[in-house]
N, C-alpha and C positions, 0 to 999 in steps of 0.2 A: 503492500500500500504507500510505502513512503515513497520509493521509486515511483511510481505512477504519478504521486503528488509533485515531484520533484520534476518529473519532464513534461506535467502538465504546467509549468513556469520557467521553463527553457525556453529562450528566447535566442532565435540566430537571428546574423548580424544581415543586413539586407545585400545581396550581391545582383549586381546589372550587369549586363553584354554588353561588352565594349566592341562596337562596329569597327572590323578592320576596314582598310580599302578595298579587300576585293568583296564586302558587305555580309560579311559574314561575323560573329562572335568571336573576336580573337582574345578578346581580354576579359576579364571582369575589375569592375570597380566594387568595391569593400565601401559600404557604409553601417559604421560601429556607434552610430548614436542610438540614444536607448530610444529616441522617437523612432526611428525605423527597423527596428528589431522587428520581427517576427516571429510569431508563435511557433511550437514545434508542433506538429497534426499529429497528438496522440491519444484523439478522441475513441478511439478500437482497440485501443492497448486492454491486454486483460487485466483482472486485478486475484490474486489466489484466497481461496478462502478453504479453511483450513479446519478438519473436523478428526476429532480421533475419537477409538474404540473405546468404552465403557460397556463391560456387560452385555454385547451384545447390540446397544444400542450407540450411534453417532451424536457427540456434542461438539457445533459450533463456536470457533473462539472460545476455546477452553483457557481454562486458568491453568498457571502450572500446577495446581496440585492435581487438576485434572490429566493432566496429561504426565508427569508423573504414575497415576495410577492407571493409565491406559495402557491396551493391548496392542494399539497402534496408530498409525494417521494415515489420513488421505485426503491432497491438499487437491483442489479444483479449481480453473483459471475459467473464469467467464467475463467478455469485456460489458462495457455496456447497452449494446444490441441483445444481449440475453446469448448470444453465442457461445459454445465451451470451446473452452481452445486448448486444452489440456488435464490430465488429469496424472496427478502421481500419489502411488502409495508406499508408505515406508512403517519402521520400527517393528517391527517382527510379524505385519500385519497379514496373517489369512489371504487367500487371495480373495475378490470381493464377491459373493453370489451376485444374481443379474441381478434381483430384488434388491439387496442392499445397496447395489450402485445407481439403482433407478432413484432409492430416496434420498439419497447425498446426491442426485443431481438435482433431484425436485429441492432440495432444501438450497444449495445454490444459487438456483434459479431465483425462489423465494426472497433471497438475502440479498442478492447482490443490488437491486435499487436502490434498499436501504443504503447500503456500502458506499456505492459512489454518491446518494444524494449526502450523508455526510461528510463524504472525502473533501466535495464541489462547496459545503456550508464551509469546512475549516476553509478553504483556498479562499472563498470569498469574504471570510474576518478576518484572516489576514492582508488582503488585499486591501480592505476596508481600515486597516492600523490600528483596530481592536486586536483586543488579546488572541493571539494570537494557539492557547492551547486547542488542541485537537476537541470539535463537541463528542457526545457518546453516537455512536455509531447505532441508531436503532437497528437491530438485527432480526429479521422476520423469522426465520427458522431459529435463532438461538435455544436452545434447548436440548433436551433428548428426542432422538430420532427411534422411532421402533418398530 
């Protein structure tokens, strides 16, 4: 999530092609002023949502204590369009059944809008010069998935 926020704030210097005598762009003019800086197009980049397995159920955004008791972890990468961009499992978790995988995907899809909303609100808060503490991200799927 931190990388997603950092890339949202990234600005690139403006490059303008300089015409050569032959009529094609032979070189570039770099305008490094803050006013001319252009945002990096990263709206399509995904955020990873982490689930841990506890007693056959999955918990989204587990606490450190919950993670220490878990049998494994599954992370689902999802973008603002609700597209799944990747999934990885680790921590000794046995292969997920199709039913478990469906549950994790559904929970990630339900939680994603709240996550992106919270991240965008944090960006707006920081841009407005207010306290830059990240607001609580409302997870629609917080808790146990059975």
